[in-house]
Wavefront OBJ file of the C-alpha trace (Angstrom):
o trace
v 2.709 -11.989 11.193
v 4.890 -12.732 8.205
v 4.467 -10.793 4.960
v 2.170 -12.224 2.301
v 1.087 -15.245 4.369
v -2.688 -15.002 4.235
v -3.313 -18.425 2.786
v -6.921 -18.235 1.651
v -8.445 -16.327 -1.224
v -11.329 -15.222 0.974
v -8.911 -13.463 3.325
v -7.304 -11.731 0.349
v -10.726 -10.730 -0.978
v -11.693 -9.224 2.377
v -8.458 -7.226 2.491
v -8.894 -6.026 -1.100
v -12.449 -4.851 -0.372
v -11.325 -3.123 2.824
v -8.455 -1.329 1.077
v -10.689 -0.241 -1.811
v -13.174 1.085 0.750
v -10.414 3.104 2.409
v -9.232 4.499 -0.937
v -12.772 5.553 -1.866
v -13.351 7.026 1.592
v -10.162 9.091 1.308
v -11.149 10.358 -2.139
v -14.595 11.328 -0.878
v -13.105 12.851 2.260
v -10.566 14.908 0.324
v -13.315 16.157 -1.981
v -15.682 17.128 0.817
v -13.140 18.216 3.463
v -10.455 20.194 1.630
v -7.075 20.691 3.291
v -7.519 17.811 5.710
v -4.043 16.320 6.240
v -5.370 13.463 8.371
v -7.182 11.948 5.386
v -4.065 11.951 3.242
v -2.150 9.667 5.575
v -4.582 6.858 4.933
v -3.328 6.561 1.338
v 0.082 5.657 2.695
v -1.489 3.108 5.020
v -3.311 1.401 2.156
v -0.018 1.059 0.314
v 1.727 -0.352 3.388
v -1.069 -2.806 4.196
v -1.371 -3.911 0.570
v 2.374 -4.469 0.298
v 2.577 -6.457 3.506
v -0.579 -8.539 3.126
v -1.237 -9.046 -0.594
v 0.703 -10.709 -3.415
v 2.947 -8.486 -5.508
v 0.497 -7.996 -8.382
v -2.319 -6.871 -6.113
v -0.097 -4.657 -3.997
v 1.331 -3.052 -7.134
v -2.167 -2.258 -8.349
v -2.967 -0.595 -5.012
v 0.278 1.344 -5.199
v -0.660 2.652 -8.649
v -4.194 3.524 -7.519
v -2.950 5.307 -4.418
v -0.185 7.112 -6.315
v -2.568 8.547 -8.885
v -5.506 9.179 -6.558
v -4.266 12.700 -5.652
v -4.586 13.545 -9.355
v -8.215 12.449 -9.233
v -8.772 14.284 -5.983
v -7.276 17.428 -7.514
v -9.792 17.228 -10.367
v -12.575 17.399 -7.747
v -10.881 20.436 -6.133
v -9.880 18.418 -3.108
v -6.112 18.939 -3.217
v -4.031 21.899 -4.312
v -1.449 21.269 -7.094
v 1.624 21.432 -4.843
v 0.151 18.978 -2.351
v -0.961 16.761 -5.225
v 2.581 16.474 -6.567
v 4.014 15.887 -3.113
v 1.457 13.159 -2.397
v 2.149 11.386 -5.680
v 5.869 11.358 -4.975
v 5.491 10.357 -1.314
v 3.086 7.507 -2.085
v 5.291 6.277 -4.935
v 8.381 6.279 -2.719
v 6.468 4.533 0.064
v 5.317 1.858 -2.365
v 8.832 1.181 -3.650
v 10.429 1.169 -0.201
v 7.757 -1.034 1.354
v 8.067 -3.537 -1.505
v 11.838 -3.587 -0.998
v 11.347 -4.145 2.733
v 8.935 -7.038 2.193
v 11.273 -8.637 -0.333
v 14.134 -8.222 2.119
v 12.166 -9.934 4.881
v 11.205 -12.782 2.542
v 14.800 -13.164 1.311
v 16.102 -13.230 4.880
v 13.531 -15.865 5.767
v 14.602 -17.986 2.776
v 18.250 -17.687 3.838
v 17.334 -18.739 7.356
v 15.490 -21.799 6.051
v 18.469 -22.769 3.890
v 20.796 -22.393 6.856
v 18.514 -24.543 9.009
v 18.466 -27.208 6.282
v 22.268 -27.238 6.072
v 22.608 -27.479 9.839
v 20.245 -30.459 9.975
v 22.328 -32.431 7.489
l 1 2 3 4 5 6 7 8 9 10 11 12 13 14 15 16 17 18 19 20 21 22 23 24 25 26 27 28 29 30 31 32 33 34 35 36 37 38 39 40 41 42 43 44 45 46 47 48 49 50 51 52 53 54 55 56 57 58 59 60 61 62 63 64 65 66 67 68 69 70 71 72 73 74 75 76 77 78 79 80 81 82 83 84 85 86 87 88 89 90 91 92 93 94 95 96 97 98 99 100 101 102 103 104 105 106 107 108 109 110 111 112 113 114 115 116 117 118 119 120 121
């Protein structure tokens, strides 16, 4: 599957709803199950899925939501301050690196198409 090739708005809407559900579930899980490292990994997955599947504007909004969600979770006593800072940094770095990777894949694909066009002529 190529990045950002969903085609229909309904597919994008389904993915957005699913990712929002995961973000809410992680926030609830971190508030009710403190010190649960398994829940925290799902924030990174939402960023990765959003970056790969959604347009840049939507994926950026998910990256911002996921980056600042540990701050919200900390306000509900779900995450200690050190973990909160680490999560914010890790999610932010993941968002930037995954966006760079997707752009690299798309740029490589564009170069390949240009090369194919030149070879056909």
